[in-house]
C-alpha positions in Angstrom: 35.2 164.8 89.2 36.5 161.2 88.6 40.1 161.1 87.4 40.5 158.7 84.5 43.6 156.5 85.1 44.8 153.3 83.5 44.8 150.7 86.2 46.7 147.4 85.9 44.2 145.0 87.5 46.9 142.4 88.1 48.9 144.9 90.2 45.9 146.6 91.7 43.7 143.6 92.8 42.8 142.5 96.3 45.7 140.1 96.5 48.2 142.9 95.7 46.5 145.4 98.0 46.4 143.0 101.0 48.8 140.1 100.7 51.7 141.9 99.0 51.5 145.3 100.8 54.4 145.8 103.2 52.1 147.4 105.8 50.1 144.2 106.0 53.1 141.8 106.1 52.1 140.2 109.4 48.3 140.8 109.2 45.4 138.4 109.1 42.2 139.5 107.4 39.2 139.0 109.8 36.3 140.5 108.0 36.0 142.0 104.5 32.6 143.3 103.4 31.4 146.3 101.6 32.5 149.4 103.5 33.9 147.4 106.5 37.3 145.8 106.9 38.9 144.2 110.0 42.4 143.0 110.3 44.5 141.5 113.1 48.3 141.8 113.6 51.0 141.6 116.3 53.4 144.4 117.1 57.0 143.2 116.3 60.3 144.7 117.5 60.8 146.3 114.1 57.5 148.2 114.6 58.7 150.0 117.7 60.4 153.4 118.5 63.5 153.8 120.6 61.2 153.7 123.7 60.1 150.2 122.9 56.5 151.0 122.0 54.7 150.8 118.7 55.9 153.7 116.5 53.3 156.4 115.8 54.2 156.2 112.0 53.7 152.4 112.0 50.2 152.8 113.6 49.3 155.6 111.2 50.5 153.6 108.2 48.3 150.6 109.3 45.3 152.9 109.6 45.9 154.6 106.2 46.5 151.3 104.4 43.3 149.9 106.1 41.3 152.9 104.9 42.5 152.2 101.4 41.2 148.6 101.7 37.7 150.0 102.9 37.7 152.2 99.7 38.5 149.2 97.6 35.7 147.2 99.2 33.4 149.9 98.0 34.5 149.4 94.4 37.1 152.2 94.0 40.8 152.6 93.9 41.5 155.5 96.3 44.3 157.7 97.6 44.4 159.6 100.8 43.6 163.4 100.7 43.7 164.0 104.4 44.3 161.9 107.5 44.0 162.7 111.2 45.1 160.5 114.1 44.6 160.5 117.8 47.0 158.4 119.8 45.4 157.3 123.0 47.4 154.4 124.5 50.6 152.6 123.7 51.2 149.2 122.2 54.2 147.0 123.0 56.0 144.2 121.3 53.8 141.1 121.2 50.5 143.0 121.6 47.8 141.8 119.4 46.1 144.6 117.5 42.7 144.7 116.0 42.3 147.2 113.2 38.7 148.2 112.3 37.9 150.3 109.3 34.3 151.7 108.5 32.8 153.9 105.9 31.3 157.1 107.1 30.7 158.7 103.6 30.6 157.0 100.3 30.5 159.7 97.7 31.1 159.8 94.0 34.5 161.5 94.2 35.5 161.2 97.9 35.0 158.9 100.7 35.3 159.3 104.5 36.6 156.3 106.4 37.2 156.0 110.2 39.7 153.5 111.5 40.7 152.5 115.0 43.2 150.2 116.5 42.3 148.2 119.6 44.4 146.1 122.0 42.5 143.9 124.4 39.3 145.9 123.7 41.1 149.3 124.6 41.5 151.9 121.9 45.1 152.5 120.9 44.4 155.1 118.3 41.5 156.5 116.2 41.8 158.0 112.7 39.7 159.7 110.1 40.6 159.7 106.4 39.2 161.6 103.4 39.9 159.5 100.4 39.8 160.5 96.7 38.4 158.1 94.1 41.0 157.6 91.3 39.3 154.8 89.5 36.6 152.0 89.6 37.5 148.4 90.4 36.6 146.4 87.3 36.0 143.2 89.2 33.7 143.1 92.2 36.0 143.3 95.2 36.3 139.9 97.1 34.0 139.5 100.1 
């Protein structure tokens, strides 16, 4: 069942979702196509935990926000219903991270998106998200 919500397109457009979102403050959009989004960023000092490695919450937030962009690329505003992350390797200050998001399921009311973060072609973490559609994007998302 689709939830009917009033969306402010000015606040909910691609520019707002990517360029003005705190999670993407240091990110560069690499690819943006229907169902697939790739972003690059660097780990900063403010992104680390007391041990000097990228904080798990920071990595999870990047993946969750990326999953939302993938949902948007499919023409829907989405919110996360469920998220699961596996941390595999650490990332340090100055490491360049490549964030990759891909659609697994594009349903009418839900979507499943897998994301991963790589550093020098090695997996840092992998995530899976179930997203709930809360509205349709009125304009075709930018590609």
